[in-house]
TISEGU-359124 format. One record per residue (C-alpha): residue in one letter; residue number from 1; x, y, z. Coordinates in nm, 2 decimals. Layout:
rec type=a | seq=NUM | east=X | north=Y | up=Z
...
//
This chain:
rec type=x | seq=1 | east=0.75 | north=-0.16 | up=-1.18
rec type=x | seq=2 | east=1.10 | north=0.05 | up=-1.21
rec type=x | seq=3 | east=1.30 | north=0.03 | up=-0.86
rec type=x | seq=4 | east=1.69 | north=0.08 | up=-0.86
rec type=x | seq=5 | east=1.72 | north=-0.02 | up=-0.49
rec type=x | seq=6 | east=1.61 | north=-0.35 | up=-0.33
rec type=x | seq=7 | east=1.33 | north=-0.23 | up=-0.10
rec type=x | seq=8 | east=1.47 | north=-0.44 | up=0.18
rec type=x | seq=9 | east=1.80 | north=-0.23 | up=0.18
rec type=x | seq=10 | east=1.61 | north=0.11 | up=0.09
rec type=x | seq=11 | east=1.57 | north=0.21 | up=0.47
rec type=x | seq=12 | east=1.95 | north=0.09 | up=0.55
rec type=x | seq=13 | east=2.08 | north=0.28 | up=0.25
rec type=x | seq=14 | east=1.88 | north=0.58 | up=0.36
rec type=x | seq=15 | east=1.99 | north=0.58 | up=0.71
rec type=x | seq=16 | east=2.18 | north=0.91 | up=0.66
rec type=x | seq=17 | east=1.98 | north=1.04 | up=0.36
rec type=x | seq=18 | east=1.75 | north=1.35 | up=0.33
rec type=x | seq=19 | east=1.37 | north=1.33 | up=0.47
rec type=x | seq=20 | east=1.23 | north=1.23 | up=0.13
rec type=x | seq=21 | east=1.49 | north=0.94 | up=0.08
rec type=x | seq=22 | east=1.40 | north=0.81 | up=0.42
rec type=x | seq=23 | east=1.03 | north=0.85 | up=0.39
rec type=x | seq=24 | east=1.00 | north=0.70 | up=0.05
rec type=x | seq=25 | east=1.25 | north=0.41 | up=0.14
rec type=x | seq=26 | east=1.04 | north=0.31 | up=0.47
rec type=x | seq=27 | east=0.71 | north=0.31 | up=0.24
rec type=x | seq=28 | east=0.87 | north=0.10 | up=-0.05
rec type=x | seq=29 | east=1.03 | north=-0.16 | up=0.22
rec type=x | seq=30 | east=0.65 | north=-0.19 | up=0.37
rec type=x | seq=31 | east=0.50 | north=-0.20 | up=0.01
rec type=x | seq=32 | east=0.77 | north=-0.49 | up=-0.06
rec type=x | seq=33 | east=0.69 | north=-0.68 | up=0.28
rec type=x | seq=34 | east=0.31 | north=-0.70 | up=0.14
rec type=x | seq=35 | east=0.41 | north=-0.84 | up=-0.18
rec type=x | seq=36 | east=0.66 | north=-1.08 | up=-0.04
rec type=x | seq=37 | east=0.34 | north=-1.22 | up=0.16
rec type=x | seq=38 | east=0.15 | north=-1.34 | up=-0.14
rec type=x | seq=39 | east=0.49 | north=-1.50 | up=-0.33
rec type=x | seq=40 | east=0.41 | north=-1.86 | up=-0.37
rec type=x | seq=41 | east=0.07 | north=-1.88 | up=-0.28
rec type=x | seq=42 | east=-0.22 | north=-2.01 | up=-0.48
rec type=x | seq=43 | east=-0.51 | north=-1.80 | up=-0.55
rec type=x | seq=44 | east=-0.73 | north=-2.02 | up=-0.30
rec type=x | seq=45 | east=-0.46 | north=-1.97 | up=-0.01
rec type=x | seq=46 | east=-0.46 | north=-1.59 | up=-0.06
rec type=x | seq=47 | east=-0.85 | north=-1.57 | up=-0.05
rec type=x | seq=48 | east=-0.86 | north=-1.79 | up=0.26
rec type=x | seq=49 | east=-1.04 | north=-1.63 | up=0.57
rec type=x | seq=50 | east=-0.83 | north=-1.71 | up=0.87
rec type=x | seq=51 | east=-0.98 | north=-1.47 | up=1.11
rec type=x | seq=52 | east=-1.33 | north=-1.35 | up=1.21
rec type=x | seq=53 | east=-1.33 | north=-1.03 | up=1.00
rec type=x | seq=54 | east=-1.32 | north=-1.04 | up=0.60
rec type=x | seq=55 | east=-0.96 | north=-0.99 | up=0.62
rec type=x | seq=56 | east=-0.75 | north=-1.20 | up=0.38
rec type=x | seq=57 | east=-0.39 | north=-1.17 | up=0.22
rec type=x | seq=58 | east=-0.56 | north=-1.10 | up=-0.14
rec type=x | seq=59 | east=-0.78 | north=-0.84 | up=0.02
rec type=x | seq=60 | east=-0.50 | north=-0.67 | up=0.18
rec type=x | seq=61 | east=-0.35 | north=-0.61 | up=-0.14
rec type=x | seq=62 | east=-0.68 | north=-0.50 | up=-0.29
rec type=x | seq=63 | east=-0.75 | north=-0.27 | up=-0.03
rec type=x | seq=64 | east=-0.39 | north=-0.10 | up=-0.01
rec type=x | seq=65 | east=-0.42 | north=-0.06 | up=-0.39
rec type=x | seq=66 | east=-0.72 | north=0.16 | up=-0.33
rec type=x | seq=67 | east=-0.55 | north=0.34 | up=-0.06
rec type=x | seq=68 | east=-0.25 | north=0.42 | up=-0.27
rec type=x | seq=69 | east=-0.49 | north=0.57 | up=-0.54
rec type=x | seq=70 | east=-0.68 | north=0.73 | up=-0.30
rec type=x | seq=71 | east=-0.39 | north=0.92 | up=-0.13
rec type=x | seq=72 | east=-0.15 | north=0.98 | up=-0.42
rec type=x | seq=73 | east=-0.33 | north=1.07 | up=-0.75
rec type=x | seq=74 | east=-0.66 | north=1.13 | up=-0.63
rec type=x | seq=75 | east=-0.60 | north=1.35 | up=-0.34
rec type=x | seq=76 | east=-0.24 | north=1.52 | up=-0.46
rec type=x | seq=77 | east=-0.28 | north=1.51 | up=-0.82
rec type=x | seq=78 | east=-0.69 | north=1.47 | up=-0.90
rec type=x | seq=79 | east=-0.80 | north=1.45 | up=-1.27
rec type=x | seq=80 | east=-1.13 | north=1.53 | up=-1.38
rec type=x | seq=81 | east=-1.39 | north=1.31 | up=-1.22
rec type=x | seq=82 | east=-1.17 | north=1.17 | up=-0.96
rec type=x | seq=83 | east=-1.34 | north=1.15 | up=-0.63
rec type=x | seq=84 | east=-1.17 | north=1.09 | up=-0.30
rec type=x | seq=85 | east=-1.32 | north=0.81 | up=-0.12
rec type=x | seq=86 | east=-1.39 | north=0.87 | up=0.27
rec type=x | seq=87 | east=-1.65 | north=0.63 | up=0.39
rec type=x | seq=88 | east=-1.59 | north=0.33 | up=0.61
rec type=x | seq=89 | east=-1.81 | north=0.13 | up=0.34
rec type=x | seq=90 | east=-1.56 | north=0.24 | up=0.06
rec type=x | seq=91 | east=-1.27 | north=0.12 | up=0.33
rec type=x | seq=92 | east=-1.47 | north=-0.23 | up=0.40
rec type=x | seq=93 | east=-1.57 | north=-0.32 | up=0.05
rec type=x | seq=94 | east=-1.22 | north=-0.25 | up=-0.10
rec type=x | seq=95 | east=-1.13 | north=-0.59 | up=0.10
rec type=x | seq=96 | east=-1.43 | north=-0.77 | up=-0.12
rec type=x | seq=97 | east=-1.27 | north=-1.00 | up=-0.39
rec type=x | seq=98 | east=-1.45 | north=-1.04 | up=-0.73
rec type=x | seq=99 | east=-1.44 | north=-1.41 | up=-0.84
rec type=x | seq=100 | east=-1.23 | north=-1.33 | up=-1.13
rec type=x | seq=101 | east=-0.94 | north=-1.16 | up=-0.92
rec type=x | seq=102 | east=-0.64 | north=-1.33 | up=-0.91
rec type=x | seq=103 | east=-0.29 | north=-1.30 | up=-0.68
rec type=x | seq=104 | east=-0.11 | north=-1.20 | up=-1.02
rec type=x | seq=105 | east=-0.38 | north=-0.94 | up=-1.11
rec type=x | seq=106 | east=-0.39 | north=-0.78 | up=-0.77
rec type=x | seq=107 | east=-0.01 | north=-0.77 | up=-0.76
rec type=x | seq=108 | east=0.02 | north=-0.62 | up=-1.08
rec type=x | seq=109 | east=-0.26 | north=-0.36 | up=-0.98
rec type=x | seq=110 | east=-0.09 | north=-0.31 | up=-0.65
rec type=x | seq=111 | east=0.26 | north=-0.23 | up=-0.83
rec type=x | seq=112 | east=0.09 | north=-0.01 | up=-1.10
rec type=x | seq=113 | east=-0.08 | north=0.18 | up=-0.80
rec type=x | seq=114 | east=0.28 | north=0.22 | up=-0.63
rec type=x | seq=115 | east=0.45 | north=0.33 | up=-0.94
rec type=x | seq=116 | east=0.19 | north=0.61 | up=-0.97
rec type=x | seq=117 | east=0.22 | north=0.72 | up=-0.62
rec type=x | seq=118 | east=0.58 | north=0.75 | up=-0.65
rec type=x | seq=119 | east=0.55 | north=0.93 | up=-0.96
rec type=x | seq=120 | east=0.30 | north=1.15 | up=-0.79
rec type=x | seq=121 | east=0.53 | north=1.21 | up=-0.49
rec type=x | seq=122 | east=0.82 | north=1.26 | up=-0.66
rec type=x | seq=123 | east=0.65 | north=1.56 | up=-0.86
rec type=x | seq=124 | east=0.56 | north=1.75 | up=-0.54
rec type=x | seq=125 | east=0.78 | north=1.92 | up=-0.25
rec type=x | seq=126 | east=0.72 | north=1.78 | up=0.07
rec type=x | seq=127 | east=0.57 | north=2.08 | up=0.20
rec type=x | seq=128 | east=0.31 | north=2.07 | up=-0.09
rec type=x | seq=129 | east=-0.04 | north=2.10 | up=0.09
rec type=x | seq=130 | east=-0.39 | north=2.01 | up=-0.05
rec type=x | seq=131 | east=-0.74 | north=2.03 | up=0.09
rec type=x | seq=132 | east=-0.86 | north=1.71 | up=0.25
rec type=x | seq=133 | east=-1.24 | north=1.66 | up=0.30
rec type=x | seq=134 | east=-1.23 | north=1.53 | up=0.67
rec type=x | seq=135 | east=-0.86 | north=1.68 | up=0.78
rec type=x | seq=136 | east=-0.88 | north=2.03 | up=0.64
rec type=x | seq=137 | east=-0.54 | north=2.01 | up=0.48
rec type=x | seq=138 | east=-0.25 | north=1.77 | up=0.43
rec type=x | seq=139 | east=0.09 | north=1.82 | up=0.34
rec type=x | seq=140 | east=0.27 | north=1.55 | up=0.10
rec type=x | seq=141 | east=0.50 | north=1.47 | up=0.40
rec type=x | seq=142 | east=0.19 | north=1.39 | up=0.64
rec type=x | seq=143 | east=0.08 | north=1.16 | up=0.34
rec type=x | seq=144 | east=0.41 | north=0.99 | up=0.33
rec type=x | seq=145 | east=0.40 | north=0.92 | up=0.70
rec type=x | seq=146 | east=0.04 | north=0.81 | up=0.71
rec type=x | seq=147 | east=0.11 | north=0.57 | up=0.40
rec type=x | seq=148 | east=0.41 | north=0.43 | up=0.58
rec type=x | seq=149 | east=0.18 | north=0.35 | up=0.92
rec type=x | seq=150 | east=-0.12 | north=0.23 | up=0.69
rec type=x | seq=151 | east=0.13 | north=0.00 | up=0.48
rec type=x | seq=152 | east=0.32 | north=-0.14 | up=0.79
rec type=x | seq=153 | east=0.00 | north=-0.21 | up=0.97
rec type=x | seq=154 | east=-0.14 | north=-0.42 | up=0.68
rec type=x | seq=155 | east=0.19 | north=-0.56 | up=0.65
rec type=x | seq=156 | east=0.18 | north=-0.67 | up=0.97
rec type=x | seq=157 | east=-0.16 | north=-0.84 | up=0.95
rec type=x | seq=158 | east=-0.05 | north=-1.00 | up=0.62
rec type=x | seq=159 | east=0.26 | north=-1.16 | up=0.80
rec type=x | seq=160 | east=0.01 | north=-1.30 | up=1.07
rec type=x | seq=161 | east=-0.22 | north=-1.44 | up=0.78
rec type=x | seq=162 | east=0.08 | north=-1.58 | up=0.61
rec type=x | seq=163 | east=0.23 | north=-1.75 | up=0.93
rec type=x | seq=164 | east=-0.16 | north=-1.88 | up=0.98
rec type=x | seq=165 | east=-0.17 | north=-2.03 | up=0.60
rec type=x | seq=166 | east=0.18 | north=-2.22 | up=0.58
rec type=x | seq=167 | east=0.41 | north=-2.10 | up=0.87
rec type=x | seq=168 | east=0.63 | north=-1.86 | up=0.67
rec type=x | seq=169 | east=0.69 | north=-1.54 | up=0.86
rec type=x | seq=170 | east=0.93 | north=-1.25 | up=0.86
rec type=x | seq=171 | east=0.98 | north=-0.95 | up=0.59
rec type=x | seq=172 | east=1.16 | north=-1.17 | up=0.35
//
């Protein structure tokens, strides 16, 4: 994953930047927080269920990989055969892990999805609007704000799960 600015510093460095720089730096910050929650964990620890729902650290990364793919390339720059997922069943299934899925593989898939999302977003104006099957239309600006919210919310879940796993907490 090519990145020139430490995502922990991005929002600070973009504090007087343009709108795109601010939006993308906050999204990258939360993407980085999520990945740091997996750092140093075994596959077993990342898969461990610590809350009544099926939410796990590994499952959060798998879910957000699907979310990245769904909102950026599939919605904003679809290729033939791409289908935008809209059902609650699709979202719930995205947390389910296969036996062969590992922290390393999930991390790599998420990093690749984020890199593709960055590429798609960089190729479009913030005012670029596309049809959305449930919302009517959305702009890239709206998608970026939504993804900041979605990623930050799940990074918070990951922080709690990591703290329950081994006591580690915080953005680093």
